[in-house]
A tleap script that builds the chain and sets N, CA, C and O, in Angstrom:
source leaprc.protein.ff14SB
mol = sequence {
  NMET THR THR SER ALA ALA SER GLY ALA SER
  CYS ALA SER PRO MET LEU ARG ASP ARG PHE
  LEU ASN ALA LEU ASP ALA SER ASP ASP VAL
  ALA LEU ARG ASP LEU ALA ARG HIE LEU GLN
  SER CYS THR ASN THR LEU PRO SER THR THR
  CYS ILE LEU LEU GLY LEU PRO GLU GLY SER
  THR TYR ALA VAL GLY ALA LEU ALA VAL ILE
  LYS ARG GLN CSER
}
set mol.1.N position { 104.664 135.935 124.384 }
set mol.1.CA position { 104.185 136.407 125.682 }
set mol.1.C position { 103.228 135.439 126.238 }
set mol.1.O position { 102.412 134.896 125.493 }
set mol.2.N position { 103.276 135.176 127.553 }
set mol.2.CA position { 102.384 134.296 128.185 }
set mol.2.C position { 101.451 135.053 129.133 }
set mol.2.O position { 101.837 136.087 129.679 }
set mol.3.N position { 100.267 134.566 129.328 }
set mol.3.CA position { 99.341 135.249 130.211 }
set mol.3.C position { 98.801 134.283 131.257 }
set mol.3.O position { 98.484 133.137 130.938 }
set mol.4.N position { 98.700 134.718 132.448 }
set mol.4.CA position { 98.112 133.915 133.532 }
set mol.4.C position { 96.659 134.277 133.627 }
set mol.4.O position { 96.312 135.359 134.099 }
set mol.5.N position { 95.794 133.372 133.178 }
set mol.5.CA position { 94.333 133.623 133.216 }
set mol.5.C position { 93.791 133.877 134.580 }
set mol.5.O position { 92.893 134.704 134.738 }
set mol.6.N position { 94.307 133.187 135.595 }
set mol.6.CA position { 93.779 133.279 136.923 }
set mol.6.C position { 93.992 134.687 137.520 }
set mol.6.O position { 93.095 135.242 138.155 }
set mol.7.N position { 95.163 135.237 137.309 }
set mol.7.CA position { 95.480 136.543 137.913 }
set mol.7.C position { 95.319 137.721 136.957 }
set mol.7.O position { 95.250 138.873 137.385 }
set mol.8.N position { 95.261 137.434 135.705 }
set mol.8.CA position { 95.183 138.499 134.690 }
set mol.8.C position { 96.543 139.110 134.409 }
set mol.8.O position { 96.665 140.059 133.636 }
set mol.9.N position { 97.571 138.549 135.053 }
set mol.9.CA position { 98.930 139.077 134.919 }
set mol.9.C position { 99.495 138.646 133.563 }
set mol.9.O position { 99.121 137.598 133.036 }
set mol.10.N position { 100.356 139.419 133.028 }
set mol.10.CA position { 100.998 139.163 131.745 }
set mol.10.C position { 102.500 139.337 131.907 }
set mol.10.O position { 102.996 140.312 132.472 }
set mol.11.N position { 103.196 138.334 131.378 }
set mol.11.CA position { 104.670 138.465 131.478 }
set mol.11.C position { 105.295 138.112 130.122 }
set mol.11.O position { 104.895 137.164 129.447 }
set mol.12.N position { 106.247 138.883 129.777 }
set mol.12.CA position { 107.009 138.676 128.514 }
set mol.12.C position { 108.042 137.611 128.743 }
set mol.12.O position { 108.431 137.319 129.874 }
set mol.13.N position { 108.475 137.040 127.653 }
set mol.13.CA position { 109.540 135.992 127.753 }
set mol.13.C position { 110.834 136.599 128.296 }
set mol.13.O position { 111.097 137.789 128.123 }
set mol.14.N position { 111.628 135.766 128.949 }
set mol.14.CA position { 112.935 136.249 129.428 }
set mol.14.C position { 113.824 136.789 128.288 }
set mol.14.O position { 114.594 137.727 128.494 }
set mol.15.N position { 113.716 136.200 127.105 }
set mol.15.CA position { 114.509 136.652 125.957 }
set mol.15.C position { 114.099 138.109 125.579 }
set mol.15.O position { 114.949 138.960 125.318 }
set mol.16.N position { 112.802 138.350 125.563 }
set mol.16.CA position { 112.321 139.715 125.184 }
set mol.16.C position { 112.732 140.703 126.238 }
set mol.16.O position { 113.176 141.798 125.889 }
set mol.17.N position { 112.612 140.385 127.504 }
set mol.17.CA position { 113.051 141.251 128.588 }
set mol.17.C position { 114.538 141.560 128.504 }
set mol.17.O position { 114.951 142.704 128.697 }
set mol.18.N position { 115.346 140.535 128.216 }
set mol.18.CA position { 116.815 140.691 128.102 }
set mol.18.C position { 117.138 141.601 126.917 }
set mol.18.O position { 118.030 142.445 127.007 }
set mol.19.N position { 116.422 141.432 125.821 }
set mol.19.CA position { 116.654 142.313 124.677 }
set mol.19.C position { 116.382 143.737 124.997 }
set mol.19.O position { 117.121 144.616 124.555 }
set mol.20.N position { 115.323 144.015 125.770 }
set mol.20.CA position { 114.972 145.358 126.191 }
set mol.20.C position { 116.117 145.940 127.046 }
set mol.20.O position { 116.539 147.074 126.817 }
set mol.21.N position { 116.601 145.198 127.995 }
set mol.21.CA position { 117.724 145.649 128.865 }
set mol.21.C position { 118.988 145.923 128.076 }
set mol.21.O position { 119.695 146.902 128.314 }
set mol.22.N position { 119.260 145.022 127.117 }
set mol.22.CA position { 120.418 145.226 126.272 }
set mol.22.C position { 120.319 146.469 125.399 }
set mol.22.O position { 121.300 147.186 125.201 }
set mol.23.N position { 119.096 146.714 124.870 }
set mol.23.CA position { 118.882 147.900 124.062 }
set mol.23.C position { 119.035 149.156 124.886 }
set mol.23.O position { 119.565 150.156 124.401 }
set mol.24.N position { 118.580 149.124 126.123 }
set mol.24.CA position { 118.781 150.256 127.026 }
set mol.24.C position { 120.276 150.530 127.218 }
set mol.24.O position { 120.734 151.665 127.081 }
set mol.25.N position { 121.023 149.472 127.536 }
set mol.25.CA position { 122.463 149.599 127.734 }
set mol.25.C position { 123.145 150.147 126.531 }
set mol.25.O position { 124.097 150.916 126.664 }
set mol.26.N position { 122.693 149.778 125.331 }
set mol.26.CA position { 123.324 150.181 124.084 }
set mol.26.C position { 122.782 151.497 123.547 }
set mol.26.O position { 123.245 151.991 122.519 }
set mol.27.N position { 121.777 152.079 124.259 }
set mol.27.CA position { 121.093 153.265 123.775 }
set mol.27.C position { 120.588 153.127 122.365 }
set mol.27.O position { 120.669 154.049 121.553 }
set mol.28.N position { 120.064 151.950 122.094 }
set mol.28.CA position { 119.517 151.591 120.745 }
set mol.28.C position { 118.055 152.024 120.679 }
set mol.28.O position { 117.165 151.221 120.960 }
set mol.29.N position { 117.794 153.266 120.316 }
set mol.29.CA position { 116.447 153.820 120.313 }
set mol.29.C position { 115.475 153.078 119.397 }
set mol.29.O position { 114.296 152.952 119.727 }
set mol.30.N position { 115.946 152.592 118.265 }
set mol.30.CA position { 115.080 151.898 117.316 }
set mol.30.C position { 114.600 150.597 117.974 }
set mol.30.O position { 113.404 150.306 117.979 }
set mol.31.N position { 115.522 149.833 118.517 }
set mol.31.CA position { 115.159 148.564 119.138 }
set mol.31.C position { 114.245 148.841 120.389 }
set mol.31.O position { 113.245 148.158 120.609 }
set mol.32.N position { 114.629 149.847 121.169 }
set mol.32.CA position { 113.870 150.153 122.368 }
set mol.32.C position { 112.404 150.471 122.016 }
set mol.32.O position { 111.497 149.997 122.700 }
set mol.33.N position { 112.163 151.250 120.980 }
set mol.33.CA position { 110.835 151.625 120.573 }
set mol.33.C position { 110.030 150.378 120.226 }
set mol.33.O position { 108.880 150.236 120.641 }
set mol.34.N position { 110.644 149.474 119.459 }
set mol.34.CA position { 109.969 148.249 119.085 }
set mol.34.C position { 109.697 147.344 120.307 }
set mol.34.O position { 108.580 146.856 120.479 }
set mol.35.N position { 110.701 147.126 121.136 }
set mol.35.CA position { 110.583 146.231 122.265 }
set mol.35.C position { 109.580 146.821 123.331 }
set mol.35.O position { 108.817 146.077 123.947 }
set mol.36.N position { 109.609 148.123 123.515 }
set mol.36.CA position { 108.689 148.716 124.472 }
set mol.36.C position { 107.233 148.452 124.132 }
set mol.36.O position { 106.412 148.284 125.034 }
set mol.37.N position { 106.892 148.412 122.830 }
set mol.37.CA position { 105.508 148.124 122.445 }
set mol.37.C position { 105.086 146.718 122.886 }
set mol.37.O position { 103.917 146.478 123.189 }
set mol.38.N position { 106.055 145.793 122.918 }
set mol.38.CA position { 105.722 144.417 123.331 }
set mol.38.C position { 105.739 144.236 124.812 }
set mol.38.O position { 105.332 143.178 125.292 }
set mol.39.N position { 106.190 145.213 125.572 }
set mol.39.CA position { 106.333 145.068 127.027 }
set mol.39.C position { 105.338 145.899 127.798 }
set mol.39.O position { 105.416 145.949 129.025 }
set mol.40.N position { 104.391 146.563 127.122 }
set mol.40.CA position { 103.435 147.484 127.752 }
set mol.40.C position { 102.525 146.849 128.786 }
set mol.40.O position { 101.927 147.563 129.591 }
set mol.41.N position { 102.406 145.557 128.787 }
set mol.41.CA position { 101.569 144.900 129.782 }
set mol.41.C position { 102.302 143.867 130.593 }
set mol.41.O position { 101.673 143.027 131.236 }
set mol.42.N position { 103.647 143.910 130.579 }
set mol.42.CA position { 104.486 142.930 131.280 }
set mol.42.C position { 104.558 143.333 132.775 }
set mol.42.O position { 104.940 144.442 133.149 }
set mol.43.N position { 104.169 142.363 133.570 }
set mol.43.CA position { 104.137 142.665 135.025 }
set mol.43.C position { 105.374 142.161 135.774 }
set mol.43.O position { 105.417 142.221 137.003 }
set mol.44.N position { 106.371 141.669 135.050 }
set mol.44.CA position { 107.657 141.328 135.649 }
set mol.44.C position { 108.337 142.588 136.188 }
set mol.44.O position { 108.150 143.682 135.655 }
set mol.45.N position { 109.110 142.424 137.229 }
set mol.45.CA position { 109.789 143.564 137.840 }
set mol.45.C position { 111.133 143.852 137.167 }
set mol.45.O position { 111.918 142.939 136.911 }
set mol.46.N position { 111.382 145.112 136.891 }
set mol.46.CA position { 112.645 145.541 136.311 }
set mol.46.C position { 113.761 145.387 137.337 }
set mol.46.O position { 113.503 145.484 138.537 }
set mol.47.N position { 114.979 145.152 136.901 }
set mol.47.CA position { 116.109 145.221 137.824 }
set mol.47.C position { 116.234 146.598 138.441 }
set mol.47.O position { 115.910 147.590 137.789 }
set mol.48.N position { 116.700 146.692 139.696 }
set mol.48.CA position { 116.739 147.968 140.354 }
set mol.48.C position { 117.640 148.980 139.658 }
set mol.48.O position { 117.357 150.177 139.664 }
set mol.49.N position { 118.731 148.495 139.056 }
set mol.49.CA position { 119.603 149.423 138.348 }
set mol.49.C position { 118.907 150.039 137.118 }
set mol.49.O position { 119.184 151.175 136.732 }
set mol.50.N position { 118.018 149.274 136.534 }
set mol.50.CA position { 117.303 149.779 135.344 }
set mol.50.C position { 116.261 150.801 135.824 }
set mol.50.O position { 116.021 151.806 135.154 }
set mol.51.N position { 115.651 150.544 136.970 }
set mol.51.CA position { 114.690 151.531 137.512 }
set mol.51.C position { 115.409 152.865 137.754 }
set mol.51.O position { 114.884 153.928 137.423 }
set mol.52.N position { 116.612 152.796 138.332 }
set mol.52.CA position { 117.363 153.984 138.593 }
set mol.52.C position { 117.716 154.694 137.259 }
set mol.52.O position { 117.559 155.910 137.152 }
set mol.53.N position { 118.177 153.958 136.277 }
set mol.53.CA position { 118.504 154.481 134.954 }
set mol.53.C position { 117.349 155.241 134.320 }
set mol.53.O position { 117.532 156.285 133.695 }
set mol.54.N position { 116.159 154.690 134.498 }
set mol.54.CA position { 114.956 155.289 133.881 }
set mol.54.C position { 114.247 156.323 134.822 }
set mol.54.O position { 113.242 156.933 134.456 }
set mol.55.N position { 114.802 156.480 136.006 }
set mol.55.CA position { 114.200 157.427 136.939 }
set mol.55.C position { 112.890 156.946 137.573 }
set mol.55.O position { 112.031 157.750 137.935 }
set mol.56.N position { 112.752 155.608 137.702 }
set mol.56.CA position { 111.532 155.004 138.227 }
set mol.56.C position { 111.740 154.453 139.623 }
set mol.56.O position { 112.865 154.149 140.020 }
set mol.57.N position { 110.635 154.324 140.379 }
set mol.57.CA position { 110.816 153.733 141.725 }
set mol.57.C position { 111.258 152.287 141.633 }
set mol.57.O position { 110.879 151.555 140.718 }
set mol.58.N position { 112.070 151.892 142.605 }
set mol.58.CA position { 112.487 150.450 142.625 }
set mol.58.C position { 111.244 149.593 142.768 }
set mol.58.O position { 110.317 149.906 143.514 }
set mol.59.N position { 111.265 148.461 141.997 }
set mol.59.CA position { 110.116 147.549 142.018 }
set mol.59.C position { 109.168 147.821 140.853 }
set mol.59.O position { 108.155 147.135 140.719 }
set mol.60.N position { 109.480 148.828 139.991 }
set mol.60.CA position { 108.628 149.093 138.823 }
set mol.60.C position { 108.670 147.914 137.865 }
set mol.60.O position { 109.629 147.143 137.812 }
set mol.61.N position { 107.571 147.813 137.103 }
set mol.61.CA position { 107.451 146.669 136.154 }
set mol.61.C position { 108.036 147.060 134.778 }
set mol.61.O position { 108.289 148.231 134.492 }
set mol.62.N position { 108.231 146.052 133.967 }
set mol.62.CA position { 108.647 146.292 132.603 }
set mol.62.C position { 107.623 147.121 131.858 }
set mol.62.O position { 108.003 147.901 130.985 }
set mol.63.N position { 106.340 146.988 132.163 }
set mol.63.CA position { 105.297 147.777 131.575 }
set mol.63.C position { 105.522 149.271 131.889 }
set mol.63.O position { 105.404 150.117 131.002 }
set mol.64.N position { 105.841 149.581 133.132 }
set mol.64.CA position { 106.109 150.955 133.544 }
set mol.64.C position { 107.380 151.478 132.806 }
set mol.64.O position { 107.414 152.609 132.322 }
set mol.65.N position { 108.370 150.647 132.745 }
set mol.65.CA position { 109.636 150.986 132.039 }
set mol.65.C position { 109.395 151.209 130.585 }
set mol.65.O position { 109.928 152.151 129.998 }
set mol.66.N position { 108.591 150.352 129.983 }
set mol.66.CA position { 108.272 150.502 128.523 }
set mol.66.C position { 107.567 151.824 128.274 }
set mol.66.O position { 107.890 152.536 127.323 }
set mol.67.N position { 106.592 152.158 129.138 }
set mol.67.CA position { 105.894 153.424 128.942 }
set mol.67.C position { 106.796 154.601 129.149 }
set mol.67.O position { 106.643 155.611 128.462 }
set mol.68.N position { 107.760 154.516 130.095 }
set mol.68.CA position { 108.714 155.592 130.304 }
set mol.68.C position { 109.563 155.784 129.029 }
set mol.68.O position { 109.813 156.918 128.620 }
set mol.69.N position { 109.996 154.699 128.415 }
set mol.69.CA position { 110.790 154.740 127.203 }
set mol.69.C position { 109.965 155.382 126.058 }
set mol.69.O position { 110.463 156.240 125.329 }
set mol.70.N position { 108.735 154.959 125.922 }
set mol.70.CA position { 107.856 155.510 124.872 }
set mol.70.C position { 107.696 157.016 125.083 }
set mol.70.O position { 107.819 157.791 124.134 }
set mol.71.N position { 107.421 157.435 126.324 }
set mol.71.CA position { 107.205 158.882 126.617 }
set mol.71.C position { 108.528 159.633 126.289 }
set mol.71.O position { 108.503 160.702 125.680 }
set mol.72.N position { 109.649 159.068 126.691 }
set mol.72.CA position { 110.945 159.754 126.471 }
set mol.72.C position { 111.209 159.925 124.996 }
set mol.72.O position { 111.836 160.907 124.599 }
set mol.73.N position { 110.755 159.006 124.172 }
set mol.73.CA position { 111.044 159.084 122.740 }
set mol.73.C position { 110.018 159.902 121.952 }
set mol.73.O position { 110.202 160.152 120.761 }
set mol.74.N position { 108.923 160.322 122.630 }
set mol.74.CA position { 107.869 161.105 121.986 }
set mol.74.C position { 108.273 162.536 121.767 }
set mol.74.O position { 107.492 163.324 121.234 }
savepdb mol mol.pdb
quit
C-alpha cells in the first residue's frame, strides 16, 4: 500500500483492489474478509457496478466497500 503524505490519502495497489473485486464476483468470503482488512483506508473509488452490488452510493471508496463487506460478514 502506498500513502500520499501531502494529502493523507491512502491507496491500495491495483493488484490488491483487483483481488477484492474478483473475490466479490466469486463470493469468496474467506478471501473477502482478508482483503477487506487491507482496504479499510483505501481512498480509490470502487467501480459503479460494485457500488450497486454492495448497495453503496456511486463514487464510494474501497474503504467504504471494505467496511460494508466486514459488516455483512459479522
